[in-house]
N, C-alpha and C positions, 0 to 999 in steps of 0.2 A: 624757475626757481634758481637760486644761486647753486653753484657747484661748489661752494666751500665745504660741503660735507665730505668731499673727496680729499681735502688737503690733510696732510700730516705734517706737523711742525718740523722744521729742519733740526736734526740731532735727536729726534724723539721717535724712532722708528718702530720700536718695541714697547709694548704696553708695560707700565710699572707694575700693574696687577690684573689679573683676570678672574672673574667671578662666574661661575656656571651653575645654574640652578634648574630644577624642575618646577614649573610654575602652572602645570596643567590644572591642578585643583585650585590655584590662587584666584580669589574673587576680587580682591583689591590690592593693586600694586601701587606703592608710593616710593619714588626715587627723588632724594634731595641731596644737592651738592653746594658748595661754598663759592668759589670763583670759577669752577669748571662750566664750560659750555657743554651742553648735553645734545648730542647728536642721536636721534632715534632713527634705527636702520631696520631694514627687514632681515630677519635671520635667514641664511641660505639653506639651512638644514633643520629648521623647526627647533632649534635650541635657544633658550634664553641665556645670553652672554652679556656680561658688563665688562668692558676694557677701561682701565683707568690710565690715563696719561697724565701724570701729576708731577711732572718736572723732575723725574728721577728719585722722588722719595721712595725709600726702601724701609721695610719694617711694617709689621702688622698693625702698629698703631695709626699708621697712615693710610690704611686700606679701608674700603667701605665695611661698615658693619651692617649686618642682617638681623632683623628681629621678625620672627614669623609665629603665626598662630593659624588656627584653623581658617580664619576669615581674611586676614590681612598679612602682607608681607611688605616690611619697610626696609629699604637700603639707604644708608645715610653715609655721607663722607666721614673719613677718619681725621685724625689730628692735622691742624693747619697752623704754622707760625705767621703765615703772611698771605695776603692776596696776590695770587699769581694768575692774570688773566690770560696767560698763554696755554693753561692746562685745560684739558677736556676729557669727556668720557664717550665711549660709543655704547649706546644700548641697543643690542641686537634682540628684536622681539619676534617670537613666533607668529607666523600668518594666521595660525588656528586659534591664538588666544585673543579673547574679545571681553575681558573683564573691564573693571574700573581702574584706569590709570591716572596717576597723578605724578607731574614732574615739577620740580622746583630747583632753582639755583639762586644764590643770593646775589652774585655779580655776573654770572655767565649768561649766554644765549640759550635758547632752546630751538633746535633747528630739525627739519626733517624734510626730505624731498620724495616721500612715500606717501600713498593713500592708505588711511587707517579706518579700522571700525571698531568701536567699543561700546561697552555698556554705559560708560561715562567717562569723560576725558577733561582733565584740568591742567593748566600750565602756568606757572608763576615764577617771575624773576624780578628782583628788587631793582637792578641797575642794568640789566641787559634787555635783549629784544627777543621776540618770538617771531619765527618765520616757518610756516608749514606749507604743505601742499594740499592734502585733503583730509577732512576729518568727517567721520560719520558717528553720532551718537546722540541719545535722546536730549542729553545736557552737555554743553561744551562750555567751559569757562576758562578765560585767559586774562591775566593780569600782569602789567608791568608799568610802574608809575613813571619811569624816565624813558624807556625805550619804546620802540614802535611794535605793533602787533600787525602781522601780514600772513595772509594765507589765500590759496587759490581757490578753494571751495569747501563748503561745509554743508552738512545736512543734519538738522536737529535744531534745538533752540541754543542760539549763541549768545553768551554773556561776555562782554568784553570791556575791560576797565584800563584806562592809562590816565596819566596826569598831564604831563608835558610831550608824550610821544603821540605819534600818529596811528590811526586805526585804518587799515586798508583791508578790506575784506571783499574777497572775490564773490563768486556765484554762492549764494546762500538760499538753501530750501528749507524753509522753516519759519523761525521768528528769531528775534533778536532784541537784546538790551546792549546798547553802545554808550559808553560814557568816557569823556575826556575833558580836561579843563582848558589847556591851551593849544592841543593839537587838533589836526583835521580829522574828520571822520568821512570815509569814502567806503560805500558798500552797495553792491548790486544784488537784488533778490530775483531769483528765478521762480521761486514759489512761496506762497504765505500760507501758514496754517496756524499761525499764533500771532501775538502782538508784536509790534516793532516800536521800541523807544530809542530815541537818539537825543542825548543831553550833552552839551558842551558850554563853556563859559565864553571864550574867545576864538575858538576854532571854527572853520567852515563846515557844513554838512553838504555831501554830495550823494544823492541816492538814486538809485536805479530800481524802479517797481515793476513788477511783472505785469504784462498784458493780461486782459480777460480774468481780472481778480477782483473780488469784492474788498473795497478799501474805505474806511472811515478815517479821513484825514484830519488831524488837528495839530497845527504847527505855529510857532512863534519865534520872532526874532526882535529884540527889544530895541537894538540900534543897527542891526544888519539889514541887508536886502533879500527878499525871497523872490525866487524866480521858479516858474513851473512850465514845463513843456507837455504836461499831462492834461487833456481835456476833461473838463468837469471839476477841476479844483480852482478856488477863487482865492486870489491874494488881495488883501484889503490892508490900507494903512489906518492905524487908529490913533487916538489921542496919544501925544508924547512920541510921534513918529515911529511906534512900534509897528511891525508888519506881522500879519497873521494869514495863515492858509488853511481853509476848510473845504470840505466837501465829501459827498458819498459818490463813489463810482463803482461800476460794475454791478453784479448780483450776489444775492446771499450765497453762502455765509460771509459777513463782513469782518475783515481783520482790522483792528485799531492800529493806525500809525501815528505815533505823536513825536513831535520835534520840538527841542526847546534849546535856544542859545541866547546868549546875552548880547555879545557884539559880532558873532559870525554871521556870514552870508549862507543861505540856504538854496540849494538847486536840485530840482527834481526832475527826473527823465523817466521815460517808459522803455522797458526793454523790448528787445526783438521778439 
């Protein structure tokens, strides 16, 4: 992973605002920002802390606003006159907290170099990218139309959406829905217990599927080329020069793997 999470912009050594809360009983935590990059970090002393580095803005109207009830706590950025892409926030999360976490930034990135476990996880940025190390949750959702989505490993059902950005997914144990228009999809699965769907218009698809797993394969590329290094899967060229790949391999229970691309190439490999 990148070490940029350790960088502090020159001239901004002290946080403009610091927020500390007790989230022991919080089930759902939502944190949303404007242009700020969100760095998710492990709290060294089990306290929940948000540090805002917002370009020297001072005054309560610029600081994050907190809305809390018995179920949900929402932290949202304060007043902004302009987009400042050099601003960022540090979110220090207690290791003992495993509720539902939702992170969002309109223009900034979402970055972490820690392993996390949640009841549910979601990350969304409109113009930034998402770069994570490890996420474990029954449901994992990430979305960024312009930027890329990248993580080292995930356990659970992973729902990833981009438009022009790339999806680079490390070791996935579970299932996935991966969608992009122009960017590539690269994903490696170490275990399957759910469906896998990969959909793209122009981007290539490169999948690594686990050995000794029951798989029901159904894939199509209308103008691209499909290649497979997995025994038992058949590639056929059908009318209109579209290529299809089908086959059932392994033993029950079979997990459906569906691939669809218009112009992209598809390459399938088997994991170690």
